DSSP file (Angstrom, degrees, kcal/mol; ACC not computed):
  #  RESIDUE AA STRUCTURE BP1 BP2  ACC     N-H-->O    O-->H-N    N-H-->O    O-->H-N    TCO  KAPPA ALPHA  PHI   PSI    X-CA   Y-CA   Z-CA
    1    1 A M              0   0    0      0, 0.0     2,-0.0     0, 0.0     0, 0.0   0.000 360.0 360.0 360.0 128.7  -40.1  -19.4  -77.3
    2    2 A G        -     0   0    0      1,-0.1     2,-0.2     0, 0.0     0, 0.0  -0.286 360.0-105.2 -79.8 162.4  -39.3  -23.0  -76.2
    3    3 A R        -     0   0    0      1,-0.1     2,-0.2    -2,-0.0    -1,-0.1  -0.480  37.4-105.6 -80.6 157.0  -37.2  -25.5  -78.0
    4    4 A K        -     0   0    0     -2,-0.2     2,-0.1     1,-0.1    -1,-0.1  -0.502  47.8 -86.4 -79.6 157.1  -38.7  -28.4  -79.9
    5    5 A A        -     0   0    0     -2,-0.2     2,-0.4     1,-0.1    -1,-0.1  -0.378  43.1-123.9 -65.1 135.1  -38.4  -31.8  -78.3
    6    6 A T        -     0   0    0     -2,-0.1     2,-0.7    -3,-0.1    -1,-0.1  -0.665  14.9-141.5 -83.0 132.2  -35.2  -33.6  -79.1
    7    7 A V        -     0   0    0     -2,-0.4     2,-1.2     2,-0.1    -1,-0.0  -0.851  12.6-145.0 -94.2 119.5  -35.6  -37.0  -80.8
    8    8 A Y        +     0   0    0     -2,-0.7     2,-0.3     3,-0.0    -2,-0.0  -0.713  50.5 116.9 -91.1  96.2  -33.0  -39.4  -79.4
    9    9 A E  S    S-     0   0    0     -2,-1.2    -2,-0.1     0, 0.0     2,-0.0  -0.959  73.1 -67.9-150.7 165.4  -32.0  -41.7  -82.2
   10   10 A F        -     0   0    0     -2,-0.3     2,-0.7     1,-0.1     7,-0.0  -0.308  46.6-129.0 -59.7 133.0  -28.9  -42.4  -84.2
   11   11 A I        -     0   0    0      1,-0.2     6,-0.1     3,-0.1    -1,-0.1  -0.767  19.5-166.9 -86.6 114.5  -27.9  -39.5  -86.4
   12   12 A S        +     0   0    0     -2,-0.7     2,-0.6     4,-0.1    -1,-0.2   0.828  66.0  84.1 -75.7 -31.5  -27.4  -41.0  -89.9
   13   13 A N     >  -     0   0    0      1,-0.2     4,-2.6     2,-0.1     5,-0.2  -0.622  69.6-154.1 -74.8 116.3  -25.6  -37.9  -91.4
   14   14 A E  H  > S+     0   0    0     -2,-0.6     4,-2.5     1,-0.2     5,-0.2   0.873  91.4  51.9 -63.7 -38.6  -21.9  -38.4  -90.4
   15   15 A Y  H  > S+     0   0    0      2,-0.2     4,-2.2     1,-0.2    -1,-0.2   0.937 113.4  44.0 -62.5 -46.4  -21.1  -34.7  -90.5
   16   16 A A  H  > S+     0   0    0      1,-0.2     4,-2.6     2,-0.2    -2,-0.2   0.883 112.9  53.0 -65.6 -38.2  -24.0  -33.8  -88.2
   17   17 A R  H  X S+     0   0    0     -4,-2.6     4,-2.4     2,-0.2    -2,-0.2   0.908 110.3  47.0 -63.6 -42.3  -23.2  -36.8  -85.9
   18   18 A K  H  X S+     0   0    0     -4,-2.5     4,-2.2     2,-0.2    -2,-0.2   0.899 113.1  48.7 -67.0 -40.4  -19.6  -35.6  -85.6
   19   19 A A  H  X S+     0   0    0     -4,-2.2     4,-2.3     2,-0.2    -2,-0.2   0.906 112.0  49.2 -65.7 -41.6  -20.7  -32.0  -84.9
   20   20 A T  H  X S+     0   0    0     -4,-2.6     4,-3.0     1,-0.2     5,-0.3   0.914 110.0  51.4 -63.9 -42.6  -23.2  -33.1  -82.3
   21   21 A L  H  X S+     0   0    0     -4,-2.4     4,-2.5     1,-0.2     5,-0.2   0.923 110.1  49.6 -59.1 -44.7  -20.6  -35.3  -80.6
   22   22 A K  H  X S+     0   0    0     -4,-2.2     4,-1.9     2,-0.2    -2,-0.2   0.928 115.0  43.2 -61.9 -45.8  -18.2  -32.3  -80.4
   23   23 A K  H  X S+     0   0    0     -4,-2.3     4,-2.2     2,-0.2    -2,-0.2   0.935 117.0  44.9 -66.5 -47.3  -20.8  -30.0  -79.0
   24   24 A R  H  X S+     0   0    0     -4,-3.0     4,-2.6     1,-0.2    -1,-0.2   0.851 111.1  53.6 -69.0 -33.5  -22.2  -32.5  -76.5
   25   25 A K  H  X S+     0   0    0     -4,-2.5     4,-2.5    -5,-0.3    -1,-0.2   0.921 109.4  48.7 -65.3 -42.9  -18.8  -33.6  -75.4
   26   26 A A  H  X S+     0   0    0     -4,-1.9     4,-2.0    -5,-0.2    -2,-0.2   0.911 112.7  48.4 -62.4 -41.8  -17.8  -30.0  -74.7
   27   27 A G  H  X S+     0   0    0     -4,-2.2     4,-2.4     2,-0.2    -2,-0.2   0.898 111.5  49.7 -64.3 -41.6  -21.1  -29.6  -72.7
   28   28 A L  H  X S+     0   0    0     -4,-2.6     4,-2.4     1,-0.2    -2,-0.2   0.926 111.8  47.3 -64.1 -45.3  -20.5  -32.8  -70.7
   29   29 A L  H  X S+     0   0    0     -4,-2.5     4,-2.2     2,-0.2    -1,-0.2   0.857 111.0  52.4 -66.9 -34.2  -16.9  -31.8  -69.8
   30   30 A K  H  X S+     0   0    0     -4,-2.0     4,-2.5    -5,-0.2    -1,-0.2   0.936 110.6  47.4 -64.6 -45.8  -18.0  -28.3  -68.8
   31   31 A K  H  X S+     0   0    0     -4,-2.4     4,-2.5     1,-0.2    -2,-0.2   0.893 111.7  50.9 -61.9 -39.8  -20.7  -29.8  -66.5
   32   32 A L  H  X S+     0   0    0     -4,-2.4     4,-2.2     2,-0.2    -1,-0.2   0.896 109.7  50.1 -65.4 -39.9  -18.2  -32.2  -65.0
   33   33 A S  H  X S+     0   0    0     -4,-2.2     4,-2.1     2,-0.2    -2,-0.2   0.916 111.8  47.9 -63.1 -44.0  -15.8  -29.3  -64.4
   34   34 A E  H  X S+     0   0    0     -4,-2.5     4,-3.1     1,-0.2     5,-0.4   0.903 110.2  52.9 -63.1 -41.5  -18.5  -27.4  -62.6
   35   35 A L  H  X S+     0   0    0     -4,-2.5     4,-2.1     1,-0.2     6,-0.5   0.917 111.0  45.4 -61.4 -44.9  -19.5  -30.4  -60.6
   36   36 A T  H  X S+     0   0    0     -4,-2.2     4,-1.0     3,-0.2     5,-0.2   0.879 117.8  44.1 -68.4 -36.5  -16.0  -30.9  -59.3
   37   37 A T  H  < S+     0   0    0     -4,-2.1    -2,-0.2    -5,-0.2    -1,-0.2   0.950 119.9  38.3 -72.8 -49.7  -15.5  -27.3  -58.6
   38   38 A L  H  < S+     0   0    0     -4,-3.1    -3,-0.2     1,-0.2    -2,-0.2   0.861 128.1  31.4 -72.1 -37.2  -18.8  -26.5  -56.9
   39   39 A C  H  < S-     0   0    0     -4,-2.1    -1,-0.2    -5,-0.4    -3,-0.2   0.547  97.1-128.6-102.5  -8.9  -19.2  -29.8  -55.0
   40   40 A G     <  +     0   0    0     -4,-1.0     2,-0.3    -5,-0.3    -4,-0.2   0.876  57.6 142.9  65.0  38.3  -15.6  -30.6  -54.3
   41   41 A V        -     0   0    0     -6,-0.5     2,-0.5    -5,-0.2    -1,-0.2  -0.758  53.8-116.0-108.8 157.3  -15.8  -34.1  -55.6
   42   42 A A        +     0   0    0     -2,-0.3     2,-0.3    25,-0.1     0, 0.0  -0.791  46.5 158.3 -90.5 130.9  -13.3  -36.2  -57.6
   43   43 A A        -     0   0    0     -2,-0.5     2,-0.3     2,-0.0    24,-0.1  -0.987  17.7-177.7-149.4 155.9  -14.4  -37.0  -61.1
   44   44 A C        -     0   0    0     -2,-0.3     2,-0.4    15,-0.1    13,-0.0  -0.966  11.1-150.1-148.3 164.7  -13.1  -38.0  -64.4
   45   45 A A  E     -A   58   0A   0     13,-2.1    13,-2.7    -2,-0.3     2,-0.5  -1.000   5.3-170.4-140.1 137.6  -14.3  -38.8  -67.9
   46   46 A I  E     -A   57   0A   0     -2,-0.4     2,-0.6    11,-0.2    11,-0.2  -0.981  11.6-171.5-127.4 118.0  -13.0  -41.1  -70.6
   47   47 A I  E     -A   56   0A   0      9,-2.8     9,-2.6    -2,-0.5     2,-0.4  -0.943   4.2-164.7-118.5 117.0  -14.7  -40.7  -74.0
   48   48 A F        +     0   0    0     -2,-0.6     2,-0.3     7,-0.2     5,-0.1  -0.818  15.8 169.7 -96.0 135.5  -14.0  -43.1  -76.8
   49   49 A S    >   -     0   0    0     -2,-0.4     3,-0.7     3,-0.3    -2,-0.0  -0.988  43.0-127.7-143.1 156.0  -15.0  -42.2  -80.3
   50   50 A S  T 3  S+     0   0    0     -2,-0.3    -1,-0.0     1,-0.2    -2,-0.0   0.583 106.1  64.9 -76.4  -8.7  -14.4  -43.6  -83.8
   51   51 A Y  T 3  S+     0   0    0    -33,-0.0     2,-0.4     1,-0.0    -1,-0.2   0.688  99.0  55.2 -87.5 -18.6  -13.3  -40.1  -84.9
   52   52 A D    <   -     0   0    0     -3,-0.7    -3,-0.3     1,-0.1     4,-0.1  -0.910  68.2-146.0-118.2 143.3  -10.2  -40.0  -82.6
   53   53 A A  S    S+     0   0    0     -2,-0.4    -1,-0.1    -5,-0.1    -2,-0.0   0.882  91.4  42.2 -71.6 -37.7   -7.3  -42.4  -82.4
   54   54 A Q  S    S-     0   0    0     -6,-0.0    -5,-0.1     1,-0.0     2,-0.1  -0.826  93.9-109.7-108.3 147.0   -6.9  -41.8  -78.7
   55   55 A P        -     0   0    0      0, 0.0     2,-0.5     0, 0.0    -7,-0.2  -0.413  33.1-110.9 -71.3 151.9   -9.8  -41.5  -76.2
   56   56 A D  E     -A   47   0A   0     -9,-2.6    -9,-2.8    -2,-0.1     2,-0.5  -0.731  35.8-166.3 -82.2 128.3  -10.4  -38.1  -74.6
   57   57 A V  E     -A   46   0A   0     -2,-0.5   -11,-0.2   -11,-0.2     4,-0.2  -0.970  12.1-130.5-120.5 129.2   -9.5  -38.1  -70.9
   58   58 A W  E    S+A   45   0A   0    -13,-2.7   -13,-2.1    -2,-0.5     2,-0.2  -0.976  78.9   0.3-123.5 140.2  -10.6  -35.3  -68.6
   59   59 A P  S    S-     0   0    0      0, 0.0     2,-0.3     0, 0.0    -2,-0.1  -0.897 127.2 -48.9 -78.6 -40.1   -9.1  -33.6  -66.5
   60   60 A S     >  -     0   0    0     -2,-0.2     4,-2.5     1,-0.1     5,-0.2  -0.957  48.3-104.9-150.9 167.2   -5.8  -35.4  -67.4
   61   61 A K  H  > S+     0   0    0     -2,-0.3     4,-2.1     1,-0.2     5,-0.1   0.914 119.7  48.2 -62.4 -42.4   -4.6  -38.9  -67.7
   62   62 A A  H  > S+     0   0    0      2,-0.2     4,-1.9     1,-0.2    -1,-0.2   0.925 113.8  45.6 -65.0 -45.4   -2.8  -38.9  -64.4
   63   63 A E  H  > S+     0   0    0      1,-0.2     4,-2.3     2,-0.2    -1,-0.2   0.882 111.5  52.7 -66.6 -37.8   -5.7  -37.4  -62.5
   64   64 A A  H  X S+     0   0    0     -4,-2.5     4,-2.4     1,-0.2    -1,-0.2   0.900 108.0  51.7 -64.0 -39.9   -8.1  -39.8  -64.1
   65   65 A C  H  X S+     0   0    0     -4,-2.1     4,-2.5    -5,-0.2    -1,-0.2   0.891 108.7  51.4 -63.0 -39.1   -5.9  -42.7  -63.0
   66   66 A Q  H  X S+     0   0    0     -4,-1.9     4,-2.5     2,-0.2    -2,-0.2   0.923 110.7  47.8 -63.5 -44.4   -5.9  -41.4  -59.5
   67   67 A V  H  X S+     0   0    0     -4,-2.3     4,-2.3     1,-0.2    -2,-0.2   0.921 113.3  47.8 -62.9 -43.8   -9.7  -41.2  -59.4
   68   68 A L  H  X S+     0   0    0     -4,-2.4     4,-2.7     2,-0.2    -1,-0.2   0.882 111.3  50.6 -66.3 -38.4  -10.1  -44.7  -60.9
   69   69 A K  H  X S+     0   0    0     -4,-2.5     4,-2.0     2,-0.2    -1,-0.2   0.921 110.7  49.3 -63.4 -43.5   -7.5  -46.1  -58.3
   70   70 A K  H  X S+     0   0    0     -4,-2.5     4,-0.8     1,-0.2    -2,-0.2   0.909 112.7  48.2 -61.6 -41.6   -9.5  -44.5  -55.5
   71   71 A F  H >< S+     0   0    0     -4,-2.3     3,-0.7     1,-0.2    -2,-0.2   0.930 113.0  46.7 -63.8 -46.0  -12.7  -45.9  -56.9
   72   72 A K  H 3< S+     0   0    0     -4,-2.7    -1,-0.2     1,-0.2    -2,-0.2   0.785 108.4  56.6 -69.4 -26.8  -11.2  -49.4  -57.2
   73   73 A S  H 3< S+     0   0    0     -4,-2.0    -1,-0.2    -5,-0.2    -2,-0.2   0.664  87.6  94.7 -79.8 -15.4   -9.7  -49.3  -53.7
   74   74 A S  S << S-     0   0    0     -4,-0.8     5,-0.0    -3,-0.7    -3,-0.0  -0.415  95.1 -84.3 -72.3 153.4  -13.1  -48.6  -52.1
   75   75 A P     >  -     0   0    0      0, 0.0     4,-2.8     0, 0.0     5,-0.2  -0.237  34.5-122.4 -58.6 145.9  -14.9  -51.7  -50.8
   76   76 A A  H  > S+     0   0    0      1,-0.2     4,-2.2     2,-0.2     5,-0.1   0.854 110.8  54.8 -59.7 -36.5  -17.0  -53.5  -53.4
   77   77 A Q  H  > S+     0   0    0      1,-0.2     4,-0.5     2,-0.2    -1,-0.2   0.923 113.5  40.5 -65.0 -43.6  -20.2  -53.1  -51.4
   78   78 A Q  H >> S+     0   0    0      1,-0.2     3,-0.6     2,-0.2     4,-0.5   0.881 113.7  54.9 -70.6 -37.6  -19.8  -49.3  -51.2
   79   79 A R  H 3< S+     0   0    0     -4,-2.8     3,-0.3     1,-0.2    -2,-0.2   0.881 114.2  39.1 -64.2 -39.6  -18.6  -49.1  -54.8
   80   80 A G  H 3< S+     0   0    0     -4,-2.2     3,-0.4    -5,-0.2    -1,-0.2   0.478  90.0  94.9 -91.1  -1.1  -21.7  -50.9  -56.1
   81   81 A K  H << S+     0   0    0     -3,-0.6    -1,-0.2    -4,-0.5    -2,-0.1   0.895  99.7  23.7 -59.3 -43.4  -24.2  -49.2  -53.8
   82   82 A N  S  < S+     0   0    0     -4,-0.5     2,-0.3    -3,-0.3    -1,-0.2   0.342 101.1 103.4-106.8   5.8  -25.1  -46.4  -56.2
   83   83 A M        +     0   0    0     -3,-0.4     2,-0.3    -4,-0.1    -3,-0.0  -0.683  45.0 166.4 -87.9 142.7  -24.2  -48.1  -59.4
   84   84 A M        -     0   0    0     -2,-0.3     2,-0.2     4,-0.0    -2,-0.0  -0.996  24.7-146.7-152.7 152.6  -27.0  -49.5  -61.5
   85   85 A D     >  -     0   0    0     -2,-0.3     4,-2.4     1,-0.0     5,-0.2  -0.482  47.6 -85.1-105.9-175.4  -27.7  -50.9  -65.0
   86   86 A Q  H  > S+     0   0    0      1,-0.2     4,-2.5     2,-0.2     5,-0.2   0.871 126.7  53.7 -61.2 -38.4  -30.8  -50.6  -67.0
   87   87 A T  H  > S+     0   0    0      2,-0.2     4,-2.6     1,-0.2    -1,-0.2   0.936 110.4  45.2 -63.2 -47.6  -32.4  -53.6  -65.4
   88   88 A V  H  > S+     0   0    0      1,-0.2     4,-2.5     2,-0.2    -2,-0.2   0.908 113.2  51.3 -63.2 -42.2  -31.9  -52.3  -61.8
   89   89 A L  H  X S+     0   0    0     -4,-2.4     4,-2.3     1,-0.2    -1,-0.2   0.920 111.8  46.5 -61.1 -44.7  -33.2  -48.9  -62.8
   90   90 A L  H  X S+     0   0    0     -4,-2.5     4,-2.6     2,-0.2    -2,-0.2   0.904 111.7  50.9 -66.4 -41.2  -36.3  -50.4  -64.4
   91   91 A K  H  X S+     0   0    0     -4,-2.6     4,-2.4     2,-0.2    -2,-0.2   0.917 111.4  48.5 -62.2 -42.2  -37.0  -52.7  -61.4
   92   92 A R  H  X S+     0   0    0     -4,-2.5     4,-2.2     1,-0.2    -2,-0.2   0.909 112.3  48.8 -63.6 -42.1  -36.7  -49.7  -59.1
   93   93 A S  H  X S+     0   0    0     -4,-2.3     4,-2.6     2,-0.2    -2,-0.2   0.901 110.5  50.9 -64.4 -40.6  -39.0  -47.7  -61.2
   94   94 A I  H  X S+     0   0    0     -4,-2.6     4,-2.7     2,-0.2    -2,-0.2   0.912 109.6  50.4 -64.0 -42.4  -41.5  -50.5  -61.3
   95   95 A L  H  X S+     0   0    0     -4,-2.4     4,-2.2     2,-0.2    -2,-0.2   0.921 111.9  47.6 -61.2 -43.8  -41.5  -50.9  -57.5
   96   96 A Q  H  X S+     0   0    0     -4,-2.2     4,-2.2     1,-0.2    -2,-0.2   0.925 113.2  47.7 -63.3 -44.2  -42.1  -47.2  -57.1
   97   97 A L  H  X S+     0   0    0     -4,-2.6     4,-2.5     1,-0.2    -2,-0.2   0.882 110.3  52.2 -66.0 -38.0  -44.9  -47.2  -59.6
   98   98 A N  H  X S+     0   0    0     -4,-2.7     4,-2.4     2,-0.2    -1,-0.2   0.898 108.9  51.1 -63.9 -39.4  -46.5  -50.2  -58.0
   99   99 A G  H  X S+     0   0    0     -4,-2.2     4,-2.0     2,-0.2    -2,-0.2   0.922 111.6  46.4 -61.8 -44.6  -46.4  -48.4  -54.6
  100  100 A R  H  X S+     0   0    0     -4,-2.2     4,-2.2     1,-0.2    -2,-0.2   0.885 111.0  53.4 -64.4 -38.4  -48.1  -45.4  -56.1
  101  101 A L  H  X S+     0   0    0     -4,-2.5     4,-2.5     1,-0.2    -2,-0.2   0.916 108.1  49.5 -62.4 -44.2  -50.7  -47.6  -57.8
  102  102 A E  H  X S+     0   0    0     -4,-2.4     4,-2.4     1,-0.2    -1,-0.2   0.903 110.2  51.0 -63.0 -41.2  -51.5  -49.3  -54.5
  103  103 A K  H  X S+     0   0    0     -4,-2.0     4,-2.3     1,-0.2    -1,-0.2   0.910 111.9  47.0 -61.8 -41.7  -51.9  -45.9  -52.7
  104  104 A R  H  X S+     0   0    0     -4,-2.2     4,-2.6     2,-0.2    -2,-0.2   0.879 110.3  52.2 -69.5 -37.1  -54.2  -44.7  -55.4
  105  105 A K  H  X S+     0   0    0     -4,-2.5     4,-2.4     2,-0.2    -2,-0.2   0.927 110.8  48.4 -62.0 -43.5  -56.3  -47.9  -55.3
  106  106 A K  H  X S+     0   0    0     -4,-2.4     4,-2.3     1,-0.2    -2,-0.2   0.921 111.6  49.2 -62.3 -43.8  -56.6  -47.5  -51.6
  107  107 A K  H  X S+     0   0    0     -4,-2.3     4,-2.4     1,-0.2    -1,-0.2   0.903 110.5  51.1 -62.3 -41.4  -57.7  -43.9  -52.0
  108  108 A N  H  X S+     0   0    0     -4,-2.6     4,-2.5     2,-0.2    -2,-0.2   0.900 108.7  51.2 -63.0 -41.0  -60.2  -44.9  -54.7
  109  109 A R  H  X S+     0   0    0     -4,-2.4     4,-2.2     2,-0.2    -1,-0.2   0.920 110.7  49.0 -62.3 -42.2  -61.7  -47.6  -52.4
  110  110 A E  H  X S+     0   0    0     -4,-2.3     4,-2.4     1,-0.2    -2,-0.2   0.914 111.5  49.0 -62.9 -42.2  -62.1  -45.0  -49.6
  111  111 A L  H  X S+     0   0    0     -4,-2.4     4,-2.4     1,-0.2    -1,-0.2   0.884 109.8  51.9 -65.4 -37.7  -63.7  -42.5  -52.0
  112  112 A E  H  X S+     0   0    0     -4,-2.5     4,-2.6     2,-0.2    -1,-0.2   0.897 109.7  49.9 -64.3 -39.4  -66.1  -45.3  -53.2
  113  113 A K  H  X S+     0   0    0     -4,-2.2     4,-2.5     2,-0.2    -2,-0.2   0.923 111.3  48.5 -64.3 -43.5  -67.0  -46.0  -49.6
  114  114 A E  H  X S+     0   0    0     -4,-2.4     4,-2.7     2,-0.2    -2,-0.2   0.902 111.8  49.8 -62.9 -40.3  -67.7  -42.3  -48.9
  115  115 A L  H  X S+     0   0    0     -4,-2.4     4,-2.6     2,-0.2    -2,-0.2   0.924 111.1  48.4 -64.3 -44.6  -69.8  -42.1  -52.0
  116  116 A A  H  X S+     0   0    0     -4,-2.6     4,-2.4     2,-0.2    -2,-0.2   0.902 112.8  49.1 -62.3 -40.3  -71.8  -45.1  -51.1
  117  117 A L  H  X S+     0   0    0     -4,-2.5     4,-2.5     2,-0.2    -2,-0.2   0.923 111.6  48.3 -64.4 -44.8  -72.3  -43.7  -47.6
  118  118 A A  H  X S+     0   0    0     -4,-2.7     4,-1.7     1,-0.2    -2,-0.2   0.900 112.7  48.7 -63.2 -40.9  -73.4  -40.3  -48.9
  119  119 A E  H  <>S+     0   0    0     -4,-2.6     5,-2.0     2,-0.2     4,-0.4   0.904 111.7  49.3 -65.6 -40.7  -75.8  -42.0  -51.3
  120  120 A A  H ><5S+     0   0    0     -4,-2.4     3,-0.8     1,-0.2    -2,-0.2   0.896 112.3  47.9 -65.2 -39.1  -77.3  -44.2  -48.5
  121  121 A M  H 3<5S+     0   0    0     -4,-2.5    -1,-0.2     1,-0.2    -2,-0.2   0.794 108.4  55.3 -71.6 -27.6  -77.7  -41.1  -46.3
  122  122 A A  T 3<5S-     0   0    0     -4,-1.7    -1,-0.2    -5,-0.2    -2,-0.2   0.523 120.3-109.0 -82.5  -5.2  -79.4  -39.2  -49.1
  123  123 A G  T < 5S+     0   0    0     -3,-0.8     2,-0.6    -4,-0.4    -3,-0.2   0.442  73.3 138.8  93.7  -1.3  -81.9  -41.9  -49.5
  124  124 A E      < -     0   0    0     -5,-2.0     2,-1.4    -6,-0.2     3,-0.3  -0.699  46.5-148.0 -77.7 121.1  -80.6  -43.3  -52.8
  125  125 A N        +     0   0    0     -2,-0.6    -1,-0.1     1,-0.2    -5,-0.1  -0.457  54.4 127.6 -94.3  63.9  -80.9  -47.0  -52.4
  126  126 A N        +     0   0    0     -2,-1.4     2,-0.3   -10,-0.2    -1,-0.2   0.502  47.0  99.2 -92.7  -6.0  -77.9  -48.1  -54.5
  127  127 A C  S    S-     0   0    0     -3,-0.3     2,-1.1   -11,-0.1     3,-0.1  -0.606  75.9-128.8 -86.9 140.3  -76.4  -50.2  -51.8
  128  128 A D    >   -     0   0    0     -2,-0.3     3,-1.6     1,-0.2     7,-0.2  -0.772  22.1-168.4 -85.7 101.3  -76.9  -54.0  -51.6
  129  129 A W  T 3  S+     0   0    0     -2,-1.1    -1,-0.2     1,-0.3     6,-0.0   0.607  82.8  59.5 -72.1 -10.8  -78.1  -54.3  -48.0
  130  130 A N  T 3  S+     0   0    0     -3,-0.1     2,-0.9     1,-0.0    -1,-0.3   0.541  81.7  95.5 -90.7  -8.3  -77.7  -58.1  -48.2
  131  131 A N    <>  -     0   0    0     -3,-1.6     4,-1.9     1,-0.2     5,-0.2  -0.747  58.5-165.9 -87.5 107.0  -74.0  -57.8  -48.9
  132  132 A L  H  > S+     0   0    0     -2,-0.9     4,-2.4     1,-0.2    -1,-0.2   0.855  85.6  55.9 -62.4 -37.2  -72.2  -58.1  -45.6
  133  133 A E  H  > S+     0   0    0      1,-0.2     4,-2.2     2,-0.2    -1,-0.2   0.919 107.9  47.8 -64.0 -43.5  -68.9  -56.9  -46.9
  134  134 A Q  H  > S+     0   0    0      1,-0.2     4,-2.4     2,-0.2    -1,-0.2   0.895 111.6  51.0 -63.9 -39.5  -70.5  -53.6  -48.2
  135  135 A L  H  X S+     0   0    0     -4,-1.9     4,-2.5     2,-0.2    -2,-0.2   0.894 108.8  50.9 -65.8 -39.2  -72.2  -53.1  -44.9
  136  136 A K  H  X S+     0   0    0     -4,-2.4     4,-2.6     2,-0.2    -1,-0.2   0.910 110.3  49.8 -62.9 -41.6  -69.0  -53.6  -43.0
  137  137 A E  H  X S+     0   0    0     -4,-2.2     4,-2.5     2,-0.2    -2,-0.2   0.914 111.1  48.5 -64.2 -42.5  -67.3  -51.1  -45.2
  138  138 A L  H  X S+     0   0    0     -4,-2.4     4,-2.5     2,-0.2    -2,-0.2   0.900 111.4  50.7 -63.5 -40.4  -70.1  -48.6  -44.6
  139  139 A D  H  X S+     0   0    0     -4,-2.5     4,-2.6     2,-0.2    -2,-0.2   0.925 110.7  48.9 -61.8 -44.8  -69.9  -49.2  -40.9
  140  140 A Y  H  X S+     0   0    0     -4,-2.6     4,-2.4     1,-0.2    -2,-0.2   0.921 111.5  49.4 -60.6 -44.0  -66.1  -48.6  -40.9
  141  141 A Q  H  X S+     0   0    0     -4,-2.5     4,-2.4     1,-0.2    -1,-0.2   0.899 110.8  50.0 -64.8 -39.8  -66.6  -45.4  -42.9
  142  142 A L  H  X S+     0   0    0     -4,-2.5     4,-2.6     2,-0.2    -1,-0.2   0.925 110.0  50.2 -62.8 -44.7  -69.2  -44.2  -40.5
  143  143 A Q  H  X S+     0   0    0     -4,-2.6     4,-2.4     1,-0.2    -2,-0.2   0.904 110.8  49.8 -60.6 -41.8  -67.0  -44.9  -37.5
  144  144 A E  H  X S+     0   0    0     -4,-2.4     4,-2.4     2,-0.2    -1,-0.2   0.919 111.5  48.4 -63.3 -43.6  -64.1  -43.0  -39.2
  145  145 A N  H  X S+     0   0    0     -4,-2.4     4,-2.5     2,-0.2    -2,-0.2   0.895 110.4  51.3 -64.1 -39.6  -66.4  -40.0  -39.9
  146  146 A I  H  X S+     0   0    0     -4,-2.6     4,-2.6     2,-0.2    -2,-0.2   0.921 110.6  48.7 -63.2 -43.8  -67.7  -40.0  -36.3
  147  147 A K  H  X S+     0   0    0     -4,-2.4     4,-2.6     2,-0.2    -2,-0.2   0.921 111.6  49.9 -60.4 -44.3  -64.1  -40.1  -35.0
  148  148 A L  H  X S+     0   0    0     -4,-2.4     4,-2.0     1,-0.2    -2,-0.2   0.922 113.1  45.4 -61.6 -45.5  -63.2  -37.2  -37.3
  149  149 A I  H  X S+     0   0    0     -4,-2.5     4,-2.3     2,-0.2    -1,-0.2   0.901 112.5  51.4 -66.1 -41.0  -66.2  -35.1  -36.2
  150  150 A T  H  X S+     0   0    0     -4,-2.6     4,-2.2     1,-0.2    -2,-0.2   0.911 109.7  49.8 -62.6 -42.9  -65.5  -35.9  -32.5
  151  151 A D  H  X S+     0   0    0     -4,-2.6     4,-1.8     1,-0.2    -1,-0.2   0.887 110.7  49.9 -63.2 -39.4  -61.9  -34.8  -32.8
  152  152 A K  H  < S+     0   0    0     -4,-2.0    -1,-0.2     2,-0.2    -2,-0.2   0.885 110.1  50.4 -67.4 -37.8  -62.9  -31.5  -34.5
  153  153 A I  H  < S+     0   0    0     -4,-2.3    -2,-0.2     1,-0.2    -1,-0.2   0.915 110.3  50.2 -65.2 -41.9  -65.5  -30.8  -31.7
  154  154 A K  H  <        0   0    0     -4,-2.2    -1,-0.2     1,-0.2    -2,-0.2   0.853 360.0 360.0 -65.6 -35.5  -62.8  -31.4  -29.0
  155  155 A S     <        0   0    0     -4,-1.8    -1,-0.2    -5,-0.2    -2,-0.2   0.449 360.0 360.0 -96.0 360.0  -60.3  -29.1  -30.7
């Protein structure tokens, strides 16, 4: 049986919020520990909360300082290469989605050309024979089909 979908919003009940913070913080630190052990990378976590006077630092304050020093000593270009904020993330997502949209539009145009060609060959006269652009598209589609058939015959 699957879990129900988690709604990500502010937890108004302070007791529940504190309990959730404790559980999720433990889970995050466990994952971070596994990541450093399995992948051999240097990592640290600093968690500030209103429930504790001091921030939680993992693995230790000294080791966290070493990781931060190493990070700050790296060149700014390399340091910022994989860092992003919400704006950069959204712009990247929009670019990817626009690319996928263009591919799908192109595929739809090709399918429409094939459909028009099939209808014309079947004798259904849905094509505007006076439209030069449509005729060029049908010619292109026919040439592509001829090439495909010729290649299949050769192989």
